[in-house]
N, C-alpha and C positions, 0 to 999 in steps of 0.2 A: 395383757400379758398371758391371759389364759388361752389365747389362740396358739401358744407355743407348747407342743406336747411335753417337752422337757420341764417347763415351768408348771404345767398342769400336774405333772407327777409330783413335783415338789409341793404343790398346793395340797395334794392328798396327804403327803407326809406331815405337813403342818396341821392338818385336820385329824391326824391319827388314823388315817384310812389306808389299808393296803390296796395296791393296784388291783388285785384280784376281786376286791370288794367294791370296785368303782360303780358297777351297775346298781347295786342296792343303795349305795350312797347317793348316786345321781337321782334315782327314783324317789328317794325320800325328800331330796331338795326340790325336785320338780313338784312333788305333792304340796310343799309349802308355797311355791310360787302360784300354783293353781288355786290353792285355798285363799291366798291373798286377793286374787282376781275376783273370786266369787264373793268374798266379803265386801270388796269395793262396790260391786254391783248391787248387793243387797242393802248396804248402808245408804246408797244414793237412790234406791228404789228404781233402778234402771235395769233393762233386760240384759241377759247374757245369752247369746244365741250362737249355735254351731252352724257354720255355712259349709255344706257339703259340695257346693258347686263353685269352682274357682272362677267361673265366668261372671258371677254376680258382682256388681259394683258395690263395694262396701261403703264408698262415699255417698252414693245415691241412697242407699238404705239408711245411712246415718242422717242425711238431710231430710228424708221422708219422716223418720221418727221424730226429729226435732220439730218439724212443722206440725205433725200430728199431735204431739204432746206439749207443744208451745214451750220448748226448752229455750231459754234465753242465755243461760250460762251454766257451765259444769258438765258433768258426764252425760253423754247421750245414750251410749250403749257400749257393750263389750262384745265383739265378735270373735269367735274362735275358728281356726282353719288349720288343717294339716298341710304344711308347705315344705318345700326343700330348704335345707339349711346346711351349714358347716358345723359338725358336731363330732363327739368322740365315741369311739367304740374300742373294745379290747381285741387285741390280735397277738398271736404267738409269734415270736421271733425265732426262726429255725436255727440261726447261727448262735445266738446267746442262750437259746432254750429258756427264754423268759417271756412273761406276758408284758406287753407294752400298750400304751394308749396311742391310738392313731386318729388323727383329725382328717375327716373326709366328708363327702356329701351324704346326707341322710335326710330323713323327713321327721318332723315333730310338730306338735301343736304350737301355734302362735296365738297370742292374745292381742287383738286390736282394740285399744282403748280410744274411743272417739269422744272428743270434747268440743264444746263451744267455749273457747278461751276468751277471757275479757280483753286481752290484747291481740292475740294472734288470730282470733276467729276460729273457723272449723279446722281441726287438726287431728291427727291420730298418733298414738304411741304404740309401737309393735314390740311385744316382749316375747322372746324365744323361751320355750319352757324346758330346755335341756342345755347342759353345759356346752359352751361357755356363757349362755344366757345373754346373748347380744340384744341390744335395744335400738330400735330405729324410730326417729321422730320425723314426721312428714308435715310440713306446714307450707302455706301459700302466702306470698308477699302481698297479693292483691286482696285476699281476705283481711289481712292485717291492715292494708291501706284503707279499706272501707271503714274500719273502726277509727283509724286516725282522722279521716275526713269527717266522720260523724262528730268527733270531739272538737274539730276545728271549725265546724259549721260550713263545710264546703259541700255544695250540692253536686250530685252525680246520678247517672242512670247506669245500673249494673246489670249485665246479662251473663249469667254463668261466671266465667273467669275473665270477663272483659268489662271495661268501662266505656260505654259508647258515648257518654257525655260527662264532662267534668267542668264545673263552672269556673274553677280557678286552676288551670293546668300547672302553672309555675309553682303555686303553693303546694299542690299535690305532689309534684316532683321533689320538692324540698322534704316532704314527709317521707317519701320513698328513700331518699338519700340518708335520712336519719336511721333507717332500718339497718344499714351497714355498720353503724356504730354501736350495735347492741352488745351487751355482755352475754355472749352466747352460752358460755359454760354455766353462768349463774342461772339464766332462764331455763336452760335445758335440765339442769339439776332439779329445778322445781317440778318439772314435768316427770322426771324420773322418780322422784319421791312419791308422786301421786299414783303412777301406774305400776311401779315396781318397788314396793316398800322393803323388799328383802335385799336391795342392792348393797346396803352397808354391811349386812351380815355376810354376804358373798365375798366382798372385797376385804374383809377384816383379816383373814389369815396372811395375806400378802401385804396388807397395808396399802391397798390400791383402790382408787376410785375409778369410776367409768371415765374413759377418755373419749371425748367427742370429736368426731371427724365427719366431713361431708362426703357421703357416699356418692351423691349426685347433686348438682346444682343446675338450675335452669334460670336463665336471665333473659327476659323478653323486653323488646322495645315495640310499643304499639303506636301506630300512626292512625289517627281517627279521621276518616274521610267524612265529608258533609253528608253524603248519602250513598246508597248502594250503587247507583249508576256511575258515580264518580270513580269508585274503586274498580268496578267491572270494566270500565273503559281502559284502565291501565294494567290490571293484574295479568291478563294474558300476555301483554308485552313483557312484563317482568319475567314471567316464566320462560317465555321463548328466548329472551336475552340470556338468562341464567343458564339454560340448558345448552344453548348453542355457543356461548362465548366463554363461560367460566370453565377453564381447564383445571387440571390437578394443581398447577402452580398457584392459580387464583384462590382455590379453596384453602390451600396451605397458608397463603397470605392472610386470608380472612381470619384464620384461627391463630395467626401469629407464629406459624411453624416454619422451621427451616426446610430446605429442599435437599436432603442428602443425595449424593451421587448414586447410592445403591438403594434408593427408596423402592421397596418391593411393590409389584403390581397388585392391585386389589386393596391396598390400604386407604386409598382415596376413592370414595364412592359417592355418586349422586343418584338419588332415587326420587321418582315422581309418583305420588299416590293420591288417588281420589278418595276422599273421606266424606261422611255425611255432611259435615259442616263446611267443606270446601276442599280445594286442591292444595296439597302440601309438597314442597320440594325441599329435600334434605341433602346436605353435603356432609359426609362423615370422614373423619381422619382418626383412625385407631381408637374408635369409641367415642371421641369428642365430635360434636357436630354443630353446624349452623343451619338453620332452616327458615323458610318463609312460608306463610300460609295466611289465608283470609278467614276471618272469624266474624260471626254475627253480622254478616252482610256489609259492614262498613269499616271493619278494623283490619289493617294490614299489620301482621306481627312478624318480626324477625327475632329469632330466639337462638341463643347459644347454650348448649348443654355441655357441661364438663363432668366427665366421669374419671378421667385420668389426669389429675392435677399436676402430676410430676412432669408433664410435657410443657409446662409454662414456668416462668421465672418470677421471683419476688425479690425486691431489694431489702435485705434484712441483715442483722449482725450474724457473723459466723461464730463458732465456739470461742474464738479469741476476742470477740467483740468488734471486729472490723466489718463495716458495711460492705456487702458484696451482692451481686446478682446470684441468687441460689435457686434451687429447685423449689417450686411451689408445693407447700405441704398440704396434706388432706385435712389437717386439724383445723378447727373452727377459728383459730387465731389468724388464719390467712383468708378468711371469707371475704374481707374487704377487698383483697387483691383479686379474688375471683370476680368480684363485681367489676373492677376496673378492666380486667382482661376481657370479660364477656361484653361489657359495654363497647369496648374498642372493636371487638369482632363484629358486633351488630352495626356499628357506625361504618366500618369499612365495607360491609356488605351493602348497606343502604347507599353509600356513596357510589359503589360500582353500579347499582341499579339506577341511580339518579340520571345517568346519561340517557336512559331510554326516554325520559319525559321531556328532554330538551328539544327545542326546535332549531338550535344553532348547528349549522353544518360543521362537520369535522374540520374542514379546511380553515374555518374561521376560528375554531378553538385552538388549532395548532399554529395559526398564523404568528402569534406572539413569540413562539419558541422556534419557529422555522424561518425567522428573520434575524439578522444581526442586531445586537443591542450594544449601547455605549454606556458604560458606568465610569464616572469621573474621568472622562476622556479616553478610557480604554475600550477597545472594540473586542467584543466576544462574538465568535462566529455563530452562524445559524445552526440549528439542529436538523439533521437529516435522518428521520426515523427509519428510512428504508435502507440505509447503509448498514453493513454488517457491524462496523465499529460502534456507531451510535445505538443501534438496536441492542447490541450486547450490553451496553452500559445501562440502558433503560431497564432491560431484564434484570440486571444485577441489583440496581438500587431498589427495585420493587420486590425483591425476594422476601419470603415470609419471615426469616430470622431477623430481619432489620426493622420489621414493622413496629414492634413494641419497644425494643431497646435502642433502636437507631443503628447507624453504621459508622465505621471509622475508616480512616485511610488504610490501616493495616488489613481490615476486612476485605476491601476491594483488591488489595495487593495479592491476597491469597487466591482470589478468584481469577485475576488476570495474569498473575505471574506465579503459578504453582511451582513447587519444588524448591530446592536449595539454591541460593545465589550468594555471590560474594558481597561483602559490605558495600563496596562501591556501586555494584549493580542495584542493590537494595535502595541506596540513596537516590539513584536516578529514577527507579520505579516509584518511590514515594513522592518524588517531585512531580512525576507525570500524573499520579493520582490527585495530588494537590491541585494541579491545573484543571483537571476534570471537575473536581468538586467546586472550584471557583467558577467555572463555566456554568455548571448547573445552578449555582446560587444566583449568578447574574441573570439567568432566565426565570428565576423565581420558582424552580422546581423543588429545591430543597432549602432547608434552613438549618442553621447551627444551633444546637442545644446549648443554652447559656451555661458557662462554667465547665464545659466538657469538650472533648474532641469528637463528639458524635454529631451526626446529622440525621434529620428525619425529613420525609417528604412533606411539602406543604399541601394544604387541602386542594388548592388549584393544581399543584403538580400531580397529586394522586389522580385527579380526574382526567387530566390531559394524558398522562402516561398510560392509564388504564385504557383510554380510548385508542391511543396510538398502538399499543400492544395488541388490542383486539383487532385493529385493522391489519396489523402485520400477519396475524394468524388467520385472517378471514379467507374462506374458500372462494376462488374466482367464480366458479359456477354458481355458488350460492348468491354472490353479489350480483351476478348477471341476471339471475331469476328475479331478485328483489327489484332491480332497476326496471325490468320489463313490466 
């Protein structure tokens, strides 16, 4: 609530502070926060260091200190740095002739509390030293997994943020899945109490606690190859296929996004970057992204990063208690759904890449759908992916907005029969779409979601349709050069 200037001014009123005295009040509060950080370092016997260079890796410094001092658990160090933030300053209002609080970009000291946590492993808590005293917690699921596997007696080889060998992959995956069931508010409140003991005093005037939300989440899927040579033989093919074949529509589909008619140029970006550890290809849609890169010589990683959660949906109760698909919230209550969305994006990306590794010619893959089929004595015609009608239908059912929630008859009606129509026309259009859906089901390209009127692509359907659409978009000159 303190990020709203009007409420911040009320907060000062509850504290008996005039707006004109905000600076002195903020300075005295900041002094208490800083003093608490110095006390925490002194009590733990750990260093508190100012870092003047923003290029220094705080994580590497913390790891080095932990190794040097043989820290197994608890506070490693507290680093301070002057960094940008959103904070308050006083400004005169010419119209009202009054002094008001204005929230805007500033710089202030931030305290980075680095811990070796008994459950989460290496993490840090970043405390802003000026109103509204935001707190950020950064933790790593693989650091956490290492401790889970230690407790479960699962063997592994870890290099940086990768596991190049896990003795029981299925059991390790079950441990990772358990992470999504965490009581996030409770565990994060424990870290808050350690790194920011003044939090209760700051929230008391408004009776408010800190509200936890996910600023950014990264969800990675790692494929462990037998050796470096096995990955090197395939990775250039993956990059070439992704760069040449994945258009804006594909990237939107990977991220479960719809393709609006007025989607502005520049919102979908694909960038290739050479890094010390390997080559990374990233596709970005309005701040959210899916990327692929090779790590530690034998790990292929696909990773979905979500910054703007509101671009996705979650099935939850509305204010009236009715279950509906609603905007995904940033609050930690929806972190489990972020995991589902991200895993689905990673899986779609990997499925799209999987065709590169196959040796089956396209005509063999498409043969099943490009031939008539008979179901219970009824004949369903063959698919003609080169025709305008069938090609448009394939494009429609693979659109991004249908990937997560599925598609309905009415959704396809809006695409193929836009505008207003009379009831009789609508009934005929609905019947025509019903026949198309039955035809697609007969060919095994879609399946009906049980208990609903929605349909989703089958795994085989996704693979075949992706290949056919890529072939439809292929450049003739490019194919000729490849054939030569």
